[in-house]
C-alpha positions in Angstrom: -71.7 58.0 -26.0 -67.8 56.6 -26.4 -65.3 56.2 -24.4 -61.6 57.9 -24.7 -58.1 57.6 -23.3 -56.4 59.8 -23.4 -52.4 59.4 -22.8 -50.9 62.6 -20.9 -47.4 60.6 -20.6 -46.2 57.9 -22.8 -43.4 57.0 -20.3 -45.2 57.1 -17.4 -48.2 55.1 -18.9 -50.4 57.9 -16.8 -53.6 58.5 -19.0 -57.4 59.8 -18.6 -60.5 58.1 -19.6 -63.3 60.5 -21.3 -66.7 59.7 -21.8 -67.8 61.8 -24.9 -69.5 61.5 -27.9 -67.1 62.8 -30.2 -63.6 65.0 -30.1 -61.5 67.6 -32.6 -58.3 68.9 -32.7 -58.5 72.4 -33.5 -55.4 74.6 -33.4 -53.3 73.7 -30.0 -56.6 72.2 -28.4 -58.4 68.9 -28.3 -61.8 69.4 -27.5 -64.2 66.5 -26.6 -67.7 67.1 -26.9 -71.4 65.6 -25.4 -74.1 64.6 -27.8 -75.5 67.7 -27.4 -72.4 69.5 -28.7 -70.8 71.1 -25.4 -67.2 71.0 -24.7 -66.7 68.5 -21.9 -63.2 68.2 -21.7 -60.2 70.1 -23.2 -56.6 69.3 -23.4 -53.8 71.1 -24.7 -51.8 69.4 -27.9 -48.7 69.9 -25.7 -49.9 68.1 -23.0 -51.0 64.6 -24.4 -49.4 62.0 -26.3 -52.1 60.1 -28.0 -56.2 59.8 -28.0 -57.5 56.2 -28.6 -61.2 55.2 -29.1 -61.6 52.2 -26.3 
């Protein structure tokens, strides 16, 4: 599992940390997966600024 930092608002610096195996961006959603391929978190691409692997 890896740690990804999802920056929600770059102006305020607010962010969330997601523990996931991997992620993909499909259409208007970024989906985070566990080792079995289950979606454990999902963000609308309009609601975050960046995803950085820690």
